[in-house]
N, CA and C atoms as a LAMMPS dump frame, in Angstrom:
ITEM: TIMESTEP
0
ITEM: NUMBER OF ATOMS
300
ITEM: BOX BOUNDS ff ff ff
-5.0000000000000000e+02 5.0000000000000000e+02
-5.0000000000000000e+02 5.0000000000000000e+02
-5.0000000000000000e+02 5.0000000000000000e+02
ITEM: ATOMS id mol type element x y z
1 1 1 N 0.793 -1.271 0.002
2 1 2 C -0.024 -0.001 0.058
3 1 3 C 0.885 1.228 -0.053
4 2 1 N 0.596 2.181 -0.88
5 2 2 C 1.365 3.376 -1.059
6 2 3 C 1.006 4.26 0.182
7 3 1 N 2.11 4.973 0.578
8 3 2 C 1.844 5.931 1.7
9 3 3 C 1.414 7.335 1.053
10 4 1 N 0.371 7.957 1.467
11 4 2 C -0.278 9.204 0.925
12 4 3 C 0.114 10.306 1.946
13 5 1 N 1.015 11.24 1.4
14 5 2 C 1.181 12.443 2.185
15 5 3 C 0.462 13.617 1.897
16 6 1 N 0.131 14.485 2.979
17 6 2 C -0.603 15.586 2.743
18 6 3 C 0.15 16.594 1.849
19 7 1 N -0.521 17.352 1.028
20 7 2 C 0.149 18.2 0.075
21 7 3 C 1.013 19.227 0.812
22 8 1 N 0.744 19.45 2.084
23 8 2 C 1.684 20.48 2.803
24 8 3 C 2.983 19.988 3.031
25 9 1 N 3.217 18.651 2.699
26 9 2 C 4.562 18.127 2.884
27 9 3 C 5.321 18.382 1.603
28 10 1 N 4.677 18.716 0.62
29 10 2 C 5.303 18.99 -0.765
30 10 3 C 5.973 20.413 -0.69
31 11 1 N 7.312 20.26 -0.647
32 11 2 C 8.088 21.587 -0.499
33 11 3 C 9.106 21.76 -1.724
34 12 1 N 9.212 23.066 -2.043
35 12 2 C 9.991 23.334 -3.263
36 12 3 C 11.506 22.976 -2.926
37 13 1 N 12.159 22.167 -3.768
38 13 2 C 13.448 21.792 -3.429
39 13 3 C 14.555 22.836 -3.034
40 14 1 N 14.336 24.035 -3.601
41 14 2 C 15.38 25.101 -3.397
42 14 3 C 15.755 25.429 -2.028
43 15 1 N 14.741 25.77 -1.115
44 15 2 C 15.159 25.943 0.276
45 15 3 C 15.815 24.688 0.991
46 16 1 N 15.278 23.668 0.606
47 16 2 C 15.901 22.402 1.125
48 16 3 C 17.232 22.249 0.775
49 17 1 N 17.57 22.5 -0.393
50 17 2 C 19.026 22.517 -1.031
51 17 3 C 19.885 23.355 -0.285
52 18 1 N 19.397 24.575 -0.198
53 18 2 C 20.114 25.512 0.569
54 18 3 C 20.416 25.359 1.927
55 19 1 N 19.411 24.857 2.886
56 19 2 C 19.59 24.513 4.156
57 19 3 C 20.294 23.236 4.543
58 20 1 N 20.143 22.255 3.569
59 20 2 C 20.403 20.955 3.827
60 20 3 C 21.749 20.538 3.111
61 21 1 N 22.043 21.218 2.091
62 21 2 C 23.22 20.864 1.249
63 21 3 C 24.196 22.037 1.157
64 22 1 N 23.791 23.155 0.663
65 22 2 C 24.739 24.285 0.593
66 22 3 C 25.428 24.823 1.701
67 23 1 N 24.563 25.203 2.783
68 23 2 C 25.101 25.671 4.072
69 23 3 C 26.002 24.642 4.767
70 24 1 N 25.53 23.365 4.927
71 24 2 C 26.389 22.477 5.661
72 24 3 C 27.832 22.289 5.053
73 25 1 N 27.989 22.587 3.812
74 25 2 C 29.259 22.579 3.206
75 25 3 C 30.028 23.852 3.297
76 26 1 N 29.51 24.763 4.052
77 26 2 C 30.043 26.149 4.225
78 26 3 C 30.239 26.759 2.816
79 27 1 N 29.302 26.683 2.009
80 27 2 C 29.339 27.313 0.772
81 27 3 C 28.33 28.336 0.635
82 28 1 N 28.403 29.239 -0.075
83 28 2 C 27.291 30.473 -0.399
84 28 3 C 26.815 30.203 -1.857
85 29 1 N 25.954 30.953 -2.251
86 29 2 C 25.33 30.87 -3.555
87 29 3 C 26.426 31.083 -4.644
88 30 1 N 27.293 31.978 -4.372
89 30 2 C 28.241 32.195 -5.538
90 30 3 C 29.238 31.293 -5.699
91 31 1 N 29.823 30.623 -4.452
92 31 2 C 30.61 29.564 -4.543
93 31 3 C 30.027 28.258 -5.088
94 32 1 N 28.845 27.95 -4.754
95 32 2 C 28.063 26.795 -5.31
96 32 3 C 27.887 26.943 -6.724
97 33 1 N 27.31 28.125 -7.043
98 33 2 C 27.18 28.343 -8.61
99 33 3 C 28.495 28.085 -9.305
100 34 1 N 29.466 28.557 -8.899
101 34 2 C 30.843 28.439 -9.488
102 34 3 C 31.206 26.847 -9.72
103 35 1 N 30.956 26.105 -8.558
104 35 2 C 31.24 24.736 -8.641
105 35 3 C 30.222 24.004 -9.564
106 36 1 N 29.065 24.312 -9.558
107 36 2 C 28.153 23.679 -10.415
108 36 3 C 28.103 24.21 -11.889
109 37 1 N 28.979 25.198 -12.034
110 37 2 C 29.034 25.706 -13.54
111 37 3 C 27.849 26.307 -14.058
112 38 1 N 27.15 26.981 -13.096
113 38 2 C 25.923 27.689 -13.496
114 38 3 C 26.103 29.172 -13.032
115 39 1 N 25.185 30.033 -13.65
116 39 2 C 25.191 31.492 -13.227
117 39 3 C 24.708 31.582 -11.732
118 40 1 N 25.169 32.552 -11.069
119 40 2 C 24.779 32.918 -9.638
120 40 3 C 23.201 33.255 -9.787
121 41 1 N 22.706 34.089 -10.744
122 41 2 C 21.28 34.297 -10.792
123 41 3 C 20.415 33.036 -10.978
124 42 1 N 20.847 32.149 -11.89
125 42 2 C 20.003 30.863 -12.062
126 42 3 C 20.052 30.121 -10.733
127 43 1 N 21.017 29.925 -10.008
128 43 2 C 21.077 29.181 -8.676
129 43 3 C 20.256 29.811 -7.759
130 44 1 N 20.368 31.177 -7.768
131 44 2 C 19.575 31.965 -6.719
132 44 3 C 18.149 31.854 -6.853
133 45 1 N 17.663 31.9 -8.218
134 45 2 C 16.313 31.842 -8.368
135 45 3 C 15.715 30.371 -8.019
136 46 1 N 16.536 29.349 -8.225
137 46 2 C 16.04 28.024 -7.706
138 46 3 C 16.085 28.053 -6.179
139 47 1 N 17.115 28.459 -5.537
140 47 2 C 17.136 28.329 -4.095
141 47 3 C 16.094 29.319 -3.337
142 48 1 N 15.562 30.272 -3.963
143 48 2 C 14.562 31.099 -3.586
144 48 3 C 13.249 30.931 -4.093
145 49 1 N 12.985 29.782 -4.596
146 49 2 C 11.668 29.401 -4.992
147 49 3 C 11.096 30.067 -6.414
148 50 1 N 11.975 30.869 -7.007
149 50 2 C 11.501 31.627 -8.196
150 50 3 C 11.777 30.816 -9.442
151 51 1 N 12.39 29.633 -9.351
152 51 2 C 12.434 28.767 -10.518
153 51 3 C 12.448 27.306 -10.184
154 52 1 N 12.035 26.463 -11.139
155 52 2 C 11.855 25.056 -10.714
156 52 3 C 13.138 24.453 -10.926
157 53 1 N 13.459 23.295 -10.27
158 53 2 C 14.487 22.437 -10.363
159 53 3 C 14.494 21.769 -11.675
160 54 1 N 15.45 21.85 -12.588
161 54 2 C 15.411 21.183 -13.891
162 54 3 C 16.155 19.896 -13.709
163 55 1 N 15.974 18.994 -14.669
164 55 2 C 16.813 17.754 -14.611
165 55 3 C 18.239 18.004 -14.692
166 56 1 N 18.728 18.942 -15.502
167 56 2 C 20.064 19.343 -15.614
168 56 3 C 20.617 19.755 -14.349
169 57 1 N 20.007 20.673 -13.583
170 57 2 C 20.421 21.12 -12.353
171 57 3 C 20.542 20.104 -11.452
172 58 1 N 19.494 19.28 -11.452
173 58 2 C 19.485 18.125 -10.41
174 58 3 C 20.644 17.281 -10.549
175 59 1 N 20.967 17.018 -11.742
176 59 2 C 22.3 16.123 -12.159
177 59 3 C 23.483 16.825 -11.628
178 60 1 N 23.65 18.153 -11.883
179 60 2 C 24.673 18.951 -11.347
180 60 3 C 24.924 18.772 -9.837
181 61 1 N 23.782 18.947 -9.079
182 61 2 C 23.78 18.62 -7.655
183 61 3 C 24.214 17.101 -7.348
184 62 1 N 23.691 16.236 -8.075
185 62 2 C 23.955 14.858 -7.784
186 62 3 C 25.507 14.679 -7.972
187 63 1 N 26.076 15.134 -9.069
188 63 2 C 27.453 15.037 -9.234
189 63 3 C 28.47 15.797 -8.333
190 64 1 N 27.996 16.899 -7.794
191 64 2 C 28.696 17.723 -6.876
192 64 3 C 28.583 17.149 -5.412
193 65 1 N 27.395 16.728 -5.02
194 65 2 C 27.156 16.463 -3.679
195 65 3 C 26.605 15.116 -3.289
196 66 1 N 26.503 14.285 -4.389
197 66 2 C 26.128 12.904 -4.217
198 66 3 C 24.702 12.645 -3.869
199 67 1 N 23.831 13.557 -3.935
200 67 2 C 22.471 13.48 -3.686
201 67 3 C 21.621 13.054 -4.897
202 68 1 N 20.64 12.243 -4.777
203 68 2 C 20 11.664 -5.951
204 68 3 C 19.26 12.705 -6.707
205 69 1 N 19.568 12.734 -8.052
206 69 2 C 18.708 13.638 -8.918
207 69 3 C 17.25 13.137 -8.976
208 70 1 N 17.066 12.003 -8.888
209 70 2 C 15.649 11.465 -9.047
210 70 3 C 14.802 11.883 -7.803
211 71 1 N 15.514 11.899 -6.584
212 71 2 C 14.782 12.166 -5.34
213 71 3 C 14.458 13.738 -5.57
214 72 1 N 15.448 14.614 -5.934
215 72 2 C 15.194 16.041 -6.003
216 72 3 C 14.215 16.319 -7.036
217 73 1 N 14.07 15.668 -8.201
218 73 2 C 13.049 15.804 -9.19
219 73 3 C 11.582 15.347 -8.487
220 74 1 N 11.696 14.335 -7.827
221 74 2 C 10.282 13.854 -7.316
222 74 3 C 9.784 15.063 -6.269
223 75 1 N 10.709 15.606 -5.459
224 75 2 C 10.371 16.731 -4.658
225 75 3 C 9.783 17.944 -5.504
226 76 1 N 10.408 18.228 -6.619
227 76 2 C 9.874 19.309 -7.462
228 76 3 C 8.518 18.949 -8.087
229 77 1 N 8.335 17.65 -8.43
230 77 2 C 7.17 17.247 -9.098
231 77 3 C 6.06 17.23 -8.06
232 78 1 N 6.344 16.803 -6.897
233 78 2 C 5.2 16.828 -5.662
234 78 3 C 4.854 18.273 -5.495
235 79 1 N 5.798 19.236 -5.438
236 79 2 C 5.567 20.651 -5.134
237 79 3 C 4.644 21.132 -6.316
238 80 1 N 5.027 20.94 -7.495
239 80 2 C 4.36 21.32 -8.642
240 80 3 C 2.912 20.896 -8.633
241 81 1 N 2.846 19.61 -8.274
242 81 2 C 1.247 18.985 -8.358
243 81 3 C 0.487 19.635 -7.148
244 82 1 N 0.974 19.809 -5.993
245 82 2 C 0.392 20.466 -4.915
246 82 3 C 0.001 22.167 -5.167
247 83 1 N 0.933 22.626 -6.016
248 83 2 C 0.502 23.977 -6.389
249 83 3 C -0.479 24.027 -7.343
250 84 1 N -0.511 23.004 -8.308
251 84 2 C -1.619 22.995 -9.332
252 84 3 C -3.038 22.623 -8.569
253 85 1 N -3.014 21.711 -7.676
254 85 2 C -4.193 21.287 -7.026
255 85 3 C -4.658 22.449 -6.067
256 86 1 N -3.93 23.282 -5.647
257 86 2 C -4.412 24.453 -4.759
258 86 3 C -5.185 25.372 -5.538
259 87 1 N -4.938 25.448 -6.907
260 87 2 C -5.822 26.237 -7.697
261 87 3 C -6.704 25.569 -8.62
262 88 1 N -6.939 24.245 -8.431
263 88 2 C -7.735 23.383 -9.287
264 88 3 C -9.234 23.523 -9.103
265 89 1 N -9.742 24.354 -8.223
266 89 2 C -11.135 24.472 -8.075
267 89 3 C -11.566 25.365 -9.212
268 90 1 N -10.736 26.182 -9.942
269 90 2 C -11.238 26.858 -11.083
270 90 3 C -11.407 26.106 -12.432
271 91 1 N -10.884 24.84 -12.423
272 91 2 C -11.01 23.968 -13.405
273 91 3 C -12.294 23.218 -13.38
274 92 1 N -13.176 23.496 -14.297
275 92 2 C -14.459 22.836 -14.352
276 92 3 C -14.565 21.813 -15.35
277 93 1 N -14.223 20.56 -14.946
278 93 2 C -14.275 19.337 -15.871
279 93 3 C -15.209 18.314 -15.371
280 94 1 N -16.013 17.78 -16.296
281 94 2 C -17.024 16.702 -15.884
282 94 3 C -16.362 15.31 -16.008
283 95 1 N -16.566 14.488 -15.112
284 95 2 C -16.033 13.124 -15.029
285 95 3 C -16.498 12.475 -16.262
286 96 1 N -15.638 11.632 -16.883
287 96 2 C -16.135 10.793 -18.099
288 96 3 C -16.852 9.575 -17.496
289 97 1 N -17.846 9.125 -18.093
290 97 2 C -18.598 8.042 -17.728
291 97 3 C -17.9 6.733 -18.009
292 98 1 N -18.015 5.747 -17.145
293 98 2 C -17.386 4.424 -17.215
294 98 3 C -17.987 3.764 -18.424
295 99 1 N -17.204 3.051 -19.145
296 99 2 C -17.861 2.402 -20.236
297 99 3 C -18.774 1.263 -19.826
298 100 1 N -19.824 1.035 -20.532
299 100 2 C -20.747 -0.08 -20.129
300 100 3 C -20.192 -1.464 -20.366
């Protein structure tokens, strides 16, 4: 049986990466961006929830810090779905009838 988590557990991976990965390595946004070979603004947007984690960025973090790209992308996907569901009441779609 699959475990169902409440949507409030869906967090953007950016702040998690900052608090659990970047800071414990005593790095800042600039040094991390340099190491990942990305621009500082691109990394800052991710860490501050202004941009989504891309597969390419997830792979960069995986190579640099050994954290699973798939895990980070699942975090992003769960966050995206929770955000979409929070506004889904404006989507008026009727359920398709089951085939006879």
